[in-house]
C-alpha positions in Angstrom: -96.7 32.6 -1.0 -96.8 36.3 -0.6 -98.7 37.7 -3.6 -95.6 40.3 -4.3 -93.5 37.8 -5.4 -95.7 37.2 -8.6 -95.8 39.1 -11.1 -99.4 41.2 -11.5 -100.7 40.3 -13.9 -100.6 36.6 -13.8 -103.5 35.2 -11.1 -102.1 32.7 -9.4 -104.6 29.8 -8.4 -105.3 28.4 -4.9 -104.3 24.7 -6.4 -101.3 26.1 -8.4 -100.5 27.8 -4.5 -101.0 24.6 -2.9 -98.4 22.2 -5.2 -95.8 25.2 -5.6 -96.2 24.6 -2.1 -96.1 20.7 -1.8 -93.8 20.5 -4.5 -91.0 22.2 -2.7 -90.5 25.2 -6.2 -93.3 27.9 -4.0 -90.3 31.0 -4.3 -89.0 29.1 -7.7 -92.4 29.9 -9.5 -92.0 33.5 -10.2 -88.0 33.0 -11.0 -89.3 30.8 -13.1 -92.4 33.2 -14.1 -90.4 35.4 -14.6 -87.5 33.8 -16.9 -90.3 32.5 -19.5 -91.2 36.5 -19.6 -87.6 37.0 -20.4 -88.2 33.9 -23.3 -91.4 34.7 -24.9 -91.5 38.8 -24.2 -94.3 38.1 -27.0 -96.8 35.9 -25.0 -99.7 35.6 -22.4 -98.4 33.5 -19.7 -100.8 31.5 -17.3 -99.7 28.7 -14.8 -102.1 25.5 -14.3 -102.2 22.4 -13.0 -101.2 19.7 -14.7 -101.7 15.8 -15.2 -97.9 14.1 -16.2 -99.2 12.0 -19.4 -96.5 10.1 -18.7 -97.2 9.3 -14.8 -99.7 8.6 -13.3 -101.0 10.9 -10.6 -98.0 13.3 -11.2 -98.8 16.3 -11.5 -96.7 19.5 -12.1 -96.8 23.5 -13.0 -97.4 23.8 -16.8 -96.1 27.2 -17.7 -98.7 27.8 -20.1 -97.1 30.2 -22.9 -99.8 32.0 -24.9 -97.4 32.8 -28.4 -97.1 34.2 -31.0 -93.9 32.7 -32.7 -95.7 31.5 -36.5 -91.8 29.7 -37.2 -92.1 26.3 -35.8 -88.8 25.7 -36.5 -87.9 29.1 -34.4 -90.3 27.4 -31.9 -89.0 24.6 -31.0 -85.2 27.3 -31.0 -87.6 28.7 -27.9 -88.4 26.5 -26.5 -85.7 24.8 -26.1 -83.2 28.0 -24.3 -86.4 27.8 -21.9 -85.7 24.3 -20.8 -81.9 25.1 -20.6 -82.7 28.6 -18.3 -85.5 26.4 -16.1 -82.0 25.5 -14.9 -80.5 28.6 -13.2 -84.3 29.0 -11.9 -84.4 26.1 -9.9 -82.1 23.0 -8.6 -82.1 20.5 -11.2 -83.9 18.6 -8.8 -87.2 20.4 -8.7 -86.9 21.2 -11.9 -89.3 18.3 -13.2 -91.6 20.5 -11.1 -92.5 23.0 -14.2 -93.1 21.8 -17.9 -94.1 24.4 -21.1 -96.8 24.2 -23.0 -96.7 25.6 -25.6 -100.0 26.9 -26.8 -98.8 27.2 -31.1 -100.7 25.9 -33.6 -100.0 26.4 -37.3 
């Protein structure tokens, strides 16, 4: 994936780029990152390869959001908004390639 498609503040590891290509979402990843930025404008973002906790040997791309939302109800609302907007970034059958991981601690 050309680095010009990826926001400059987020460096994607080779593992992330390989998995995005394998899952067929390399072109969708920059859109998902930008959408995540718009939903969580004050957060620091990272993208990681994550093993699916429910399916053995299944990998996905975790969009890790280190956010500043202090209210758990607000975080749930904003996270639900992210999940709805995900379908604007990729086809429905590709959406499971992405997982939102909010780094929130009460």
